[in-house]
N, C-alpha and C positions, 0 to 999 in steps of 0.2 A: 504494500499500499504506500509506504514511504517513497519508493522508486517511482511510483506511478505519479505522485504529487510533485516530485522534483522534474519530471519530464513535462507535465503539463503546464507548470508556471511558465517556463520560458516561452512556450507556444503562446500562452495567454498574453504575455508582455508584447511579442511579436505581433499579435493581432491588434492590440490597442494601438502600438506604434504606427503600424502601416494603415490603420483607419485614419490617421491624422496627416498622412503624407498628401500633397497636393495632386489632385487627378491630372493625368496626362492621357486620358482617352482620346480617341480620334475625334469625337464630337467637339473637344475643346480646343483643337489644333486649327490655327489660321493657315489656309492655304493659298497658293499662288494661282496664276491662270491657267497652269498646267496641272493643277491638282496636288502639287508637292508641297510638303510642309515649309512655312516660312521660317528661316533661321535667322539667329543673332549675328551670324557671320557673314550673311550673304549681302547682296545690295538688290535693291528692288525699286521699281518705278511705282509710284501711287497714282494711278490712272482711274477714270471713271469706269463704272460697269457698262454703261451704255455710251456708245461713242458715235459722233457724227461730225462732219467737218465744222459745224457752226456752233457746237456747245462747249468747246474748249477740251484740251488733253489732259496730260499730266501735270504733277506739281513741278513748278520751275521757280526760278528767281529772277528779279528785275530791280531796276532803280526806280523809286518813286519820290516826289517832293524834292527835297535838298539832298537826297543821298547821292554820293559820289561813288559807292560800291552798292553791287546789287543785293540789299539786304531784305527786301520784301519778297515773301513766298507768294506766288500767283498760280492760278491754273493756266497752262500754255495757251496761247490764243489759238494755235492749229489743233483741231480736233483730234487728229491723227498723230500728234507729237507725244511721245512718252514723258517728255520733261527731263529733269535731273534724277539720276540714280540716287538712293538714299539708303542709310544703314540705321539699325535699330540697335539700342544698347539698354541694359537695365541692372541694377545693383539689386533687385529684387525677383529676378528672373527665377522660374520654377523648373525650367527645363532649357536645353539648348534650343528649343524651337519656340516660337512666339505663340502664346496661348491667348485665347480670348480672355479678355479681363486683366490680362497682365499690364502693369504700368511701365512704360518705357520712354526713352528719349528717341528722338529723331534727328539726324545729322547728315549733313553733305559729307561724303568721303573726299579727302584732300584738302587743298588749301584754295583761298582767293588771293590773288596778288595784290589787290587794293586794301587788305586788312590783315592785321597781324593776329586777330582772333582765332583761336583753335581749341577745341573742335567747333566746327560751324553748326551748331545745334540749332534747331527750331525753338522760337521763344514766342510767347504772346504778349501784346501790349493792349491795354484798356484805353485807347486814344478817345472813345466817346463812351463815357461812364454811363450816362442815362440811357443810352440805347442797349447797353450790355453787350456790344459786339467787340470780340477780342481779335485783333489782327495777327497774322502769323508773320514773324520777322526771323531773320538769322541773328544769333547771338551778337551784340555789340550794342544794344540799347540799355539805358540805366533803368527805365521805368517797366520792367517785365514783370509778370505775375508768376509766382513760383507753383509748380504743379508738373504733371505728367500727361502722357497721352495714353489712351488705350484704344482697342477696337474690339467690335462684337458684330457678329452676323446681323446683317438687316433683316427685320421680320418679313418685310414685303418683297424681297427682291433676291431670289436664290442665287448663290454664288456672290452676292455683294456684301459689303462691310460698312459699318459706320465707323469714322474715327472720331474719338472725343478727347477734349483737353479737360483735365479736372485739376481743381486746385487741392490745396491741403486739407481743406474741409470737405473734399470729396463731392464738391459741386461741379458738376459735369455739362460740358457744352458740346453741340454737334457741329462738325465741320460743314461749311457751306461756302458759296461764292458770292461775293459782292462786287459789282461792277462800278467802278469810280468814274469820275467826270472825264477821264483820259481813256476809258474803255479798258482799263486793266481788270483782268479778272482776279480780284484779290482773294486769297484764301482766308476766311476768317471762321470764328467759332461763335455760335449763338445758343441760347437757351431753347429755342424753338426747333422742332424736328420738321416742320412743314417744308423746308427747302433744303433739306440735308443733301449732301453730296454722297451718293451711294458709290463706294470705291471697290478696286480690286488691286492685289499686288502682283507685278510682273517682274519675274527673275531677270535682271539685266544681264547677268553672265551666261544664263542659259540661252536667251535669245541671241546673244552675240555668237556663241558657238553654233547655234542652229543656223546661221546665215553664213557661216565661214566656207 
C-alpha cells in the first residue's frame, strides 16, 4: 500500500502541473496565408484579408506632417502591394509560435538611415484624445502610450484576424484605416469594431523562395 501511494503522488503532481501550462493546441495558433504557423523568428507582411487595387495593401511606412524620416505607419496605397516585412517579439510568449491572445511587439527588421532609433518598433500616439483614435508610429516620439499588440481570429471572416493594441489596463482597440487630408491611409486603433481592418499574415521569406 505504501508503494502504491508513493507512485501515485508524483503522478498527481504531474497532472496538477500540466493542467496549468498554457495551451498550444492547433485552435490557438495564428497561421499565415499558406496555413503555416506564424513564428517569432520569421518575417511577415500584414495584409488585408480581402484585396483589390483600390482598397489599400499591406502595412507600410511614410512621412507625414513635419517628419523628415518615414515614421508613420500606413496601409500601402497599392492594393496589391504587401508593404514592409515585419517581425514579432515578446517577453511573455508561451510558445515559439504566435498564439491568439499573446501580447507582442511589432517591429521593422533592420535600420532606417534617417534615424538612430533601434529597434524600429511600432508605437501608438493619442494625437486626438477626444476621438480616442490612436495613431501608429515607428518608435521615436515622446508622447507614446505603453502597451502591447495582440491578434485574434475575426468572428465574421474565416481565415482573417483582428489586430488589437492593448494598454496596461488591458483596454484594447481595433486596427482600422483613417484617410487623412493628403489621402494617406493611416493605420490607427479605435474602440469601435465597425470599420475594423481584417488582416492576414504573409510569410515574406516563403514568398521570396517561391518566386526564385
